[in-house]
N, C-alpha and C positions, 0 to 999 in steps of 0.2 A: 457523652454527652447520649439525651433519648435519641430512639432508634428512627423518630419521625423528625429531627431536627438532621438527623448523621447523614441521610436520607438527601433532604431539601440542600444543605450542604455539599457532598457530591453533586449533584443537579449545575448544583450553582458554579461550580467547578466545573462546569463539562461546558456549560450555556455557550464557553468563547466558540468549545469547537462545530459548536452546533449550529451557529448563527452566522457561523462563516461557509461552512461547507452545504455543497451541493447535497442535493437527495436521492443516490443513484440507488439503481437495486442491484443485489450481489448477483453477477453471471455465476453460469455451471461455475464450480470448483470457489469461488467466492473472489472474482478478481473481481478490482472496484477498476470503475467503467461513469466518470463523470458523468461521459455526456455522449453522445451516440451510439453508447458501448462499446466507444474506444480505450482500450487499454492505455495506463501509462500514463494518461495527459497523451498523446500522440504517439510519445518521445521510442527513440529508435532505441529500443531495451541492450542490444547487442555492440551498440554506441558504448556503452558504459565502460562496456571491458574491449572496446578496439579502438573506441578514440581518441580527440586529442584532446584527455584532460579533462572533458565535458561531455553530457551525452549531446545528441542532437536532435529535432524534430525529425518522423518518418513522414514519408509520402503514400498516401493513397493508393498510386502505381504500386507501391507496394506490401501488400498486405498480405496477412498466414490471420487466420483463424482459429483460435486453439481455447478450448474449455469455454465455450461461450460467446464470447468473446475477439473483435478485431484489433488487431497488433501490428503497427505501420513501422514501416523502418527509412532505412535514405537510401540501403542500395536495393539489388538483388540476390546481391552476395551475403548480405547481412538478413535479409528473408528466408534465405539458404539456409543459413546458421541456425534460426532459429526454428524452422521448420523440422531440422534434423532434432536437434533438442533444448525444445523451448523449457524444460526446469532448471538449464542449464544459464537460460536468460533473463527468465521471471521472474522480477521479485519479491520476497519471501513476503509472506500474507497477502497475497492476490493481491500489492504493491498498497495494503493498509499504511495507518502509521505505525514504523512498529515499537517506538517508544508505550503507544496508548495501548497495543496490543498485550504489553508487559505489564502495561495497568489492570488490566481485563476489560477495556472496550476499545469496540471499532469508531479510528477517525481516518480524513483523508487523505493518502498520500501525497505529498507535495514532490514530481520529477528533479525539483531544482535538487530538494533539502535529501541528500540522499548519502548513504556511503556503499564500502564494498569492502565486508569482511567475510576472510575463507570463501573469498570466491561465491559468494552472494548478493546480492543489494537487497541490498530495503530501505525505503522509500520512508521519511517521515514528515509530518501535519505544514514545518514549516522551521523557518532555521533556528528560532526559535525553542522548540521544541528538540531538532537535532541538536542541539547543545548542554540538552539535559541526556539526550542521548550519549551521546557521548560520556557524561561521565562513568558508567557501567557497560559500557554496550553488552560483553560478557553476559553482564545479570539479568540484561534487558531481552537481550537472546534466550537464555536459558525457562524465564519466565513466559518469554514470548510462548514457545515454541506447545506445549502446554495447553495455555491462552488458547489457542487459534484453534485448536483440534480440537475445544468445546463450542464454538459458535454451532450454530442450527443449520444444518442444509437451506436450503431456500429461503432464508430467513430477509427481507427488507433491512437496512441502512435507514436510520431513523433520523440524521445529522445528528443524535446527538450521543445514538453507539447506544451498547451492550453491557451493563455494570455487571458484576457480579460473576462472569466466565467461569 
């Protein structure tokens, strides 16, 4: 396939992700915050680990600022746990889609399409992408780390992400 056609094909594959996605800026540290600079769609990230089998929405009453982003929690106890060790509860890749990062581009993470692997929280774009992610989680994690490290600091998510990371 000619390079121009390859680029068009890649853009066509990414278009569905871009059309459905908001256009947020990456906060300090590359945190995905779709609206009002609130991380993980306002979900309580501690609840993924201490919850009742599903995450719960946080409240502006229990918020913590970390890496230039507001994180919300369902209780003062969960906010305190996050504040004591944010890296233990924050999603990997700043809350971006773990499968997309492994492919070499950014896409938003859906707080309801998640997995906890090795004590770490990973979000995916939607349930369909999560099914793809589950076919080779360890392989995608192995690819994702190096790709995430290549994302330029201070860049803005454009809706279609960056190819060729």
